[in-house]
N, C-alpha and C positions, 0 to 999 in steps of 0.2 A: 656829184660823184665824178671821180676822175677815172677815165678808162686807161688801162695800162696796155702797152704795146708788147707783144711777145718778142723775144730775142733769141738769137742763136748764139749769142756771145757766152763765153765761159764766165763763171762768177769766181772772183778772188776776194778773199777776206784777209784783213791784216789789222794789227794793233800798232798805233802810232801815238806819240806824245800829243796831248791836247793842244799845246802851242803850235806844233807843226800842222795839225788839222786846221786850226784857226788861220794860219798863214795861207795854207792851200785854198781854204774857202775864200779868202780875200782875193787871191790871184785869179781863182775861177770866176768870181764875180766880176772882176775887171774885164774879163774876156766874154762875159755873158754866157758862161758855160756852167753846167752842173759840176759838182766835185767829182763825180764818177767820170764824167767825160774829160775833165781837165787832167785827172790822174792817168787815164788811158793815153792821152796825148803825150804825157811825160814819159810814160813807159815805152810807147812806140818810138819816141826820139832816142831814148836810151838803148833800145834794141837795134835800131838803125845804125847808131854810132858804133856799137859793139860789132855788128856785122861788117861795117866798112873798115874796122880796124882788125879784122880777121879773128876776133875773139870767139865768135860763134858762127 
């Protein structure tokens, strides 16, 4: 049995093409990350860039 850790992070759901998901899974695996963690890193980078460009 696997224990789950509680989180205070917000949950976001989305629909993407299967090919895109497969590619993301491969990239996440290359960095020894879960898909969820890898997508979070991508989102953080996009938000940081938008902030640095004054978009948000």
